[in-house]
C-alpha positions in Angstrom: 32.2 -16.2 -9.9 33.1 -18.4 -6.8 34.3 -21.3 -9.2 36.7 -18.7 -10.8 38.1 -17.4 -7.5 38.7 -21.0 -6.4 40.6 -21.8 -9.4 42.9 -18.7 -8.8 43.4 -19.3 -5.0 43.2 -23.1 -5.1 40.8 -25.4 -4.2 42.5 -26.6 -1.1 42.4 -22.8 0.4 38.7 -22.4 -0.9 37.6 -25.7 1.0 39.3 -24.5 4.3 37.8 -21.2 4.1 34.4 -22.7 3.5 35.0 -25.2 6.4 35.9 -22.2 8.7 33.1 -20.1 7.8 30.6 -23.0 8.4 32.2 -23.6 11.8 31.9 -19.8 12.7 28.3 -19.6 11.3 27.4 -22.7 13.3 29.1 -21.5 16.5 27.1 -18.0 16.1 23.8 -19.7 15.4 24.2 -21.9 18.4 25.1 -19.3 20.8 22.0 -17.1 19.6 19.8 -20.0 19.9 20.7 -20.8 23.5 20.7 -17.1 24.4 17.7 -15.3 25.9 16.8 -13.8 22.4 17.0 -17.4 20.8 14.7 -18.6 23.7 12.6 -15.8 23.4 12.0 -15.9 19.5 11.7 -19.7 19.7 14.4 -20.3 17.1 14.9 -23.8 17.8 11.3 -24.6 18.5 10.6 -23.1 14.9 13.6 -24.8 13.2 15.4 -21.7 12.5 18.7 -19.8 13.2 20.2 -16.5 13.4 21.9 -16.4 10.3 18.7 -17.5 8.4 16.7 -14.8 10.2 19.3 -12.2 9.1 19.2 -13.3 5.4 15.0 -13.3 5.5 15.3 -10.0 7.3 17.5 -8.5 4.6 15.7 -10.2 1.6 12.2 -8.6 3.1 13.8 -5.3 3.4 15.1 -5.1 0.0 11.7 -6.1 -1.6 9.8 -3.2 0.3 12.3 -0.7 0.8 11.1 1.1 -2.4 7.8 2.2 0.0 10.1 4.8 1.7 10.4 7.2 -1.3 7.2 6.1 -3.2 4.8 6.6 -0.1 6.4 9.8 0.5 6.2 11.0 -3.1 2.4 10.2 -3.1 1.5 11.7 0.2 3.5 15.0 -0.7 1.4 15.3 -4.0 -1.7 16.2 -1.6 0.3 19.2 -0.3 0.5 18.2 3.2 0.0 21.0 5.6 1.2 23.5 2.8 -1.4 26.1 1.9 -1.9 29.4 0.0 0.2 31.3 2.5 3.3 29.3 1.6 2.9 30.9 -2.0 5.2 33.4 -3.2 3.4 36.5 -4.5 3.6 38.2 -7.8 7.1 40.2 -8.0 6.8 43.8 -7.6 3.5 43.4 -6.4 1.5 43.9 -3.1 -1.2 41.7 -4.2 -1.6 38.1 -2.2 -1.5 35.2 -4.1 -4.8 33.3 -5.1 -5.8 29.8 -4.4 -4.7 28.7 -8.0 -0.9 29.3 -6.6 -0.9 25.8 -5.4 -1.7 24.2 -8.7 0.7 26.7 -10.6 4.6 26.4 -10.6 5.1 28.7 -7.5 8.8 28.9 -5.8 7.3 29.2 -2.2 4.7 26.5 -2.5 7.3 24.2 -4.3 9.8 24.8 -1.3 7.1 23.8 0.9 6.4 20.6 -1.1 10.1 19.7 -0.7 10.1 20.2 3.0 6.9 18.1 3.6 8.3 15.4 1.2 11.4 15.3 3.5 9.0 15.0 6.6 7.0 12.3 5.0 10.3 10.1 4.1 11.1 10.5 7.8 7.5 9.7 8.9 7.3 6.2 6.4 10.6 5.2 7.8 9.8 5.8 11.4 6.3 4.1 11.3 7.4 1.2 9.3 10.4 0.6 11.8 8.0 1.0 14.7 5.3 -1.4 13.1 8.0 -4.1 12.2 9.6 -4.0 15.8 6.1 -4.5 17.2 5.2 -7.4 14.9 8.7 -9.1 15.7 8.7 -8.6 19.4 5.0 -8.8 20.5 3.5 -11.4 17.8 6.9 -13.4 16.9 5.9 -13.3 13.2 8.4 -12.8 10.4 6.4 -9.9 8.8 7.4 -6.4 7.8 5.0 -3.5 7.9 4.9 -0.1 6.4 2.1 2.4 4.9 0.1 0.3 2.6 -0.1 1.2 -1.0 -4.0 1.7 -2.2 -5.0 3.7 1.1 -2.1 6.3 0.7 -3.3 6.8 -2.9 -6.7 7.1 -1.7 -5.8 9.7 1.0 -3.6 11.8 -1.3 -5.7 12.1 -4.4 -9.3 11.1 -3.5 -9.6 12.8 0.3 -7.1 15.6 0.5 -6.7 16.2 -3.4 -3.5 17.2 -5.6 -2.2 20.0 -3.8 -5.1 20.3 -1.3 -7.7 20.8 -3.9 -10.0 17.8 -2.4 -12.9 18.0 -0.1 -10.8 17.1 3.2 -8.0 18.8 4.7 -4.5 17.0 5.6 -5.4 17.0 9.1 -8.8 15.9 8.9 -7.8 13.0 6.7 -5.4 11.8 9.3 -8.4 12.3 12.0 -10.2 9.7 9.7 -7.5 7.3 9.5 -7.1 7.7 13.5 -10.9 6.8 14.0 -10.6 4.1 11.4 -7.6 2.6 13.2 -9.4 2.7 16.7 -12.5 1.0 15.1 -10.4 -1.6 13.5 -8.8 -2.0 16.7 -11.9 -2.7 18.4 -13.2 -5.3 16.0 -10.0 -7.2 16.2 -9.9 -7.2 20.0 -13.6 -8.4 19.9 -13.1 -10.9 17.2 -15.5 -9.3 14.6 -12.9 -9.1 11.8 -13.8 -12.3 10.1 -17.2 -12.1 10.4 -17.3 -8.2 8.9 -14.8 -9.7 5.9 -17.5 -12.4 5.0 -20.1 -9.7 4.5 -18.5 -8.5 1.4 -19.1 -10.7 -1.5 -16.0 -12.6 -2.5 -16.0 -11.1 -6.2 -16.0 -7.7 -5.2 -13.1 -8.4 -2.5 -11.2 -9.6 -5.6 -12.0 -6.9 -7.9 -11.3 -4.3 -5.4 -7.6 -5.5 -5.0 -7.3 -5.5 -9.1 -9.2 -2.3 -9.2 -6.8 -0.6 -6.6 -3.7 -2.2 -8.7 -5.1 -0.2 -11.9 -5.5 2.8 -10.1 -2.0 2.8 -8.5 -0.4 2.0 -12.0 -2.6 4.9 -13.6 -1.1 7.2 -10.8 2.4 5.8 -12.0 1.7 6.8 -15.6 1.1 10.5 -14.9 3.6 13.2 -15.1 3.4 14.5 -11.4 3.7 11.4 -9.9 5.6 8.9 -12.5 6.5 8.4 -15.8 4.3 10.8 -17.6 3.2 8.6 -20.3 -0.5 9.8 -20.2 -2.0 13.2 -19.8 -4.9 15.6 -20.2 -6.4 16.2 -23.6 -9.2 19.0 -24.4 -10.9 16.6 -27.0 -10.3 12.9 -25.7 -9.9 14.0 -21.8 -6.8 11.5 -21.9 -4.1 10.6 -24.4 -0.6 9.4 -24.7 2.1 12.2 -23.9 5.8 12.0 -22.8 6.3 15.4 -24.2 9.4 17.1 -24.3 7.3 20.4 -23.7 4.4 20.4 -21.5 2.1 23.4 -20.2 3.0 23.7 -16.6 -0.6 24.7 -15.9 -2.8 22.4 -17.5 -0.3 19.4 -18.4 -1.2 19.5 -21.8 1.4 18.3 -24.5 2.6 21.5 -26.4 5.2 19.5 -28.5 7.7 16.9 -28.8 5.0 13.9 -28.1 6.9 10.6 -26.7 10.3 12.7 -26.9 10.5 13.1 -23.0 13.9 11.9 -21.9 12.8 11.3 -18.6 9.9 9.1 -19.7 12.6 7.0 -21.7 15.0 6.7 -18.8 12.1 5.6 -16.6 11.2 3.0 -19.0 14.4 1.3 -18.9 14.4 1.1 -15.0 10.9 -0.4 -15.7 12.7 -3.0 -17.9 15.4 -3.7 -15.1 12.8 -4.3 -12.7 11.0 -6.6 -14.9 13.8 -8.6 -16.1 14.8 -8.9 -12.1 11.3 -10.1 -11.3 11.4 -12.5 -14.2 14.6 -14.0 -12.7 13.2 -13.8 -9.1 16.2 -11.5 -8.1 15.5 -10.1 -4.6 15.2 -6.4 -4.6 14.6 -6.0 -8.2 12.3 -2.8 -7.7 15.2 -1.2 -5.7 17.4 -2.1 -8.5 15.2 -0.3 -11.3 14.6 2.7 -9.0 18.4 3.0 -8.1 19.5 2.9 -11.9 17.1 5.8 -12.9 17.8 7.7 -9.5 21.8 7.7 -10.1 21.7 8.8 -13.7 19.2 11.5 -12.7 21.4 12.9 -9.9 24.1 14.1 -12.7 23.6 17.5 -13.3 23.7 19.6 -16.4 21.8 16.7 -18.5 18.4 16.5 -19.9 17.5 14.1 -17.4 18.6 15.7 -13.9 16.7 16.1 -11.0 18.5 19.1 -10.2 18.2 21.8 -13.0 19.8 25.1 -12.7 16.9 26.7 -11.0 16.5 28.1 -7.5 14.7 25.1 -6.6 17.0 22.7 -8.2 20.0 24.4 -6.5 18.4 24.2 -3.1 17.5 20.6 -3.5 21.2 19.9 -4.8 22.7 21.6 -1.8 20.6 19.3 0.7 21.4 16.1 -1.2 25.0 17.1 -1.1 24.9 16.3 2.7 24.4 12.7 2.2 23.9 11.9 5.8 21.4 13.9 7.9 19.0 13.1 10.7 15.8 15.1 9.9 13.1 15.9 12.4 9.5 15.8 11.6 8.3 19.6 11.4 5.1 19.9 9.6 3.2 16.5 9.5 3.2 15.3 13.4 0.2 16.0 15.4 -1.9 17.9 12.9 -4.7 15.7 13.5 -7.8 17.9 13.1 -11.6 17.0 13.7 -12.6 20.4 12.3 -15.4 19.7 9.6 -15.3 16.0 10.7 -19.1 15.5 10.7 -19.6 15.6 6.7 -20.6 12.8 4.2 -17.1 12.6 2.5 -15.6 11.7 6.0 -18.2 8.9 6.8 -17.7 7.6 3.2 -13.7 7.5 3.5 -14.0 5.9 7.0 -15.9 3.3 5.7 -13.9 2.8 2.8 -10.7 2.8 4.6 -12.0 0.3 7.3 -13.4 -2.1 4.4 -10.0 -2.1 2.7 -7.9 -2.4 5.9 -10.1 -5.4 7.1 -10.0 -7.2 3.8 -6.4 -6.3 3.1 -5.1 -7.3 6.4 -6.9 -10.4 6.8 -6.1 -11.7 3.2 -2.4 -10.9 3.5 -1.7 -12.3 6.9 -3.5 -15.6 6.2 -1.5 -16.0 2.8 1.8 -15.2 4.5 0.8 -17.6 7.5 0.1 -20.4 5.0 3.3 -19.8 3.2 5.1 -20.0 6.3 3.5 -23.2 7.3 1.8 -21.6 10.5 -1.6 -22.5 9.9 -3.0 -25.2 12.2 -5.9 -27.6 12.0 -8.3 -25.1 13.3 -7.6 -22.6 10.4 -5.5 -20.2 12.9 -1.8 -19.3 13.6 0.0 -18.5 16.6 0.3 -14.8 17.2 -3.1 -14.1 15.1 -4.8 -12.0 17.5 -1.9 -10.0 18.4 -0.9 -9.3 14.6 -4.2 -7.9 13.9 -4.1 -5.4 17.0 -0.5 -4.4 15.9 -1.8 -3.7 12.6 -4.3 -1.4 14.0 -2.0 -0.1 16.9 0.8 1.0 14.0 -1.9 2.9 12.2 -2.9 4.8 15.2 0.7 5.5 15.8 1.3 6.5 12.2 -1.7 8.7 11.9 -0.2 10.8 14.8 3.0 11.2 12.7 1.3 12.0 9.7 1.2 8.7 7.6 -1.5 7.0 5.7 -2.9 3.5 7.1 -0.2 1.0 8.0 -0.3 -2.8 6.3 1.4 -6.1 6.7 3.5 -6.4 3.4 3.0 -9.3 1.1 6.6 -8.6 0.3 7.3 -10.5 3.6 7.1 -13.6 1.3 10.8 -12.9 0.2 12.2 -13.3 3.7 9.8 -16.4 4.3 11.2 -18.1 1.3 14.5 -17.4 2.7 13.9 -19.4 5.8 12.5 -16.5 8.1 10.2 -18.0 10.6 10.4 -15.8 13.9 9.9 -12.2 14.9 13.5 -11.7 14.5 13.3 -11.4 10.9 10.6 -8.4 11.5 13.1 -6.9 14.1 15.9 -7.0 11.3 13.7 -5.1 9.1 12.8 -2.7 11.5 16.5 -2.0 12.3 17.0 -1.4 8.3 14.2 1.1 8.5 16.1 2.8 11.4 19.2 3.1 9.5 17.5 4.6 6.5 16.4 7.5 8.7 20.2 8.9 8.6 20.2 9.0 4.8 17.0 11.4 4.3 19.0 13.8 1.7 19.4 10.9 -0.7 15.8 9.5 -0.1 14.3 13.0 -0.9 16.3 13.1 -4.1 14.6 10.2 -5.9 12.7 11.7 -8.9 9.1 10.7 -9.9 10.3 9.0 -13.2 12.2 6.7 -10.9 9.0 6.1 -8.7 6.4 5.7 -11.6 7.9 2.1 -12.8 7.5 0.4 -9.3 3.8 1.9 -9.1 3.0 0.5 -12.4 4.7 -3.2 -11.3 2.7 -2.8 -8.2 -0.4 -2.8 -10.2 0.6 -5.8 -12.5 1.1 -7.9 -9.3 -2.4 -6.9 -7.7 -4.0 -7.8 -11.1 -3.4 -11.7 -10.6 -6.4 -12.2 -8.5 -8.6 -11.5 -11.4 -8.2 -15.1 -12.6 -10.3 -16.2 -9.5 -13.4 -14.2 -10.6 -16.1 -16.2 -12.4 -16.1 -14.2 -15.7 -19.0 -16.8 -17.2 -21.3 -15.6 -14.5 -22.9 -12.2 -15.4 -24.2 -11.6 -11.8 -20.5 -11.8 -10.6 -18.8 -10.4 -13.9 -20.7 -7.1 -13.9 -20.2 -6.0 -10.6 -16.3 -7.0 -10.6 -15.7 -5.2 -13.8 -17.4 -1.9 -12.6 -15.4 -2.0 -9.4 -12.1 -2.5 -11.3 -13.1 0.0 -14.2 -14.3 2.9 -12.1 -11.6 3.2 -9.5 -8.9 4.6 -11.9 -11.6 6.2 -14.4 -13.4 8.5 -11.7 -10.0 8.7 -9.6 -11.7 7.0 -6.5 -11.5 3.7 -4.8 -14.7 4.4 -2.8 -16.7 5.0 -6.2 -15.4 1.6 -7.5 -16.5 -0.3 -4.2 -20.1 1.4 -3.7 -20.7 0.7 -7.5 -19.7 -3.0 -7.3 -21.6 -3.8 -4.0 -24.7 -1.8 -5.5 -24.6 -3.9 -8.7 -24.1 -7.0 -7.0 -27.2 -6.4 -4.6 -29.4 -5.1 -7.8 -28.3 -8.4 -9.7 -29.0 -10.6 -6.5 -32.7 -9.0 -6.4 -34.1 -11.4 -8.8 -32.8 -14.5 -6.9 -34.1 -13.0 -3.7 -37.3 -12.3 -5.1 -37.6 -15.7 -6.7 -36.8 -17.6 -3.5 -39.2 -15.3 -1.6 -41.9 -16.1 -3.6 -41.1 -19.7 -3.6 -41.3 -19.4 0.1 -44.5 -17.8 0.2 -46.0 -20.4 -2.3 -44.6 -23.1 0.0 -45.9 -21.7 3.2 -49.6 -21.2 1.3 -49.6 -24.8 0.5 -48.8 -25.8 4.0 -51.3 -23.7 5.6 -54.0 -25.0 3.1 -53.0 -28.5 3.7 -53.4 -28.1 7.5 -56.7 -26.2 7.3 -58.2 -29.1 5.0 -56.7 -31.6 7.8 -58.5 -29.6 10.5 -61.7 -29.5 8.6 -61.5 -33.2 7.9 -61.1 -34.1 11.6 -63.9 -31.7 12.7 -66.2 -33.7 10.2 -65.4 -36.8 11.8 -65.1 -35.7 15.5 -68.3 -33.8 16.8 -66.3 -32.8 19.9 -63.8 -30.8 17.7 -67.0 -29.1 15.8 -68.3 -28.3 19.3 -65.1 -26.5 20.6 
């Protein structure tokens, strides 16, 4: 492309323009490096410059921007603060709607869900902005923060449940996240993080990552949250669907299997994402989502996100605004400690803390190693503050209504572009700030555009299975159980508990054998010492007298 332009414009002109651009870029970089900003972020000390950090921040944002709509879609599936009182009652009837109205197509409840999703998009962008700014300004590390994939799925489908059908309310789930973040902050402050991380066997840590990936991919294949490739079946529990006609109450396929237009459109978006990642194109996930979304915005088609219904027309009118600064109305400040002292709450607290410690520790060390920050002691500059910021961001996020925050491994895109200082993270935060003004567009991304990205996240999280020793049954069985039970039981906690329990059970044999060997050895020593004392007593009458 550049060569063709130069051929048209002339090589001499191109050379002069390139020289002028390089001179301007160098002048800008020198000015910023010598300014108070450059000195604060240590641009020269870390052999970086402003334009390099700008490219790095842009690359990081492009690779993680999908979380704005993905996270909001997942959390909105929980129903948020919507309740039966938001349901519209039967026409020409004075009867109040029953609890099942949340799980049926109900205009009033759907309208509440739409408003909640809008709130959650703002919450996601705002908490990501705060976390990224803090990581850049305080820790001076080129790492972007946002609500983590995995904890958000656990919160939406295991704790609160689809449309509030789970054991815990949305407010109580946020209280769990707040307490977990405070515990993580204390653990990080006292330097106990690494010790707690080592308590969990490595195979279970690896299998947990893969299991969460399978869980996320499974969510992305379902109708409510993604492509709609799989659905319920009365005979086999689960089957392939992608149907053109589905029962709105049960989700069972009623006809036209594999004929859903939205499924095939989403599949094309998935292929676009795959091709982009194959060619290492930055922002490939965004391009796949963007392609599907733009086509779904066209009205009067079989794949439109704005059908000619009351809800469809309402959504289209809001979408047509394009620019709008939306204030959070339903999720901020709804933390509730009501019914907190329950078994489900304590299990959730332990699960989230476990995931947070392992995920944050693993991600930070991986990114620091890629960036070349690790010193001879195995630590890196800003490590202590990075853990504190991760926990502090989750505390702030929970008060806004967000799931736990996490340092994003997508930050590698920026690191590979040359990002070495916190200025990269500040630029990422600035992009999240800009996204707050495009809420109408972000709320109009359909589930079949989100599903492919969830499946791709699952693919990426599966790569750790290569590090599991599958030849060792003591390792293989707990690892397999952890990975299998997370998607099949729709619970991350069940997989973790099963994996740890099996690992302990299979390790009992080794512990018992070691204990028996120790007891036998101690018995031999006691007999030997007793014999020595007896022999000495036979020789020395003084000993015998004593």
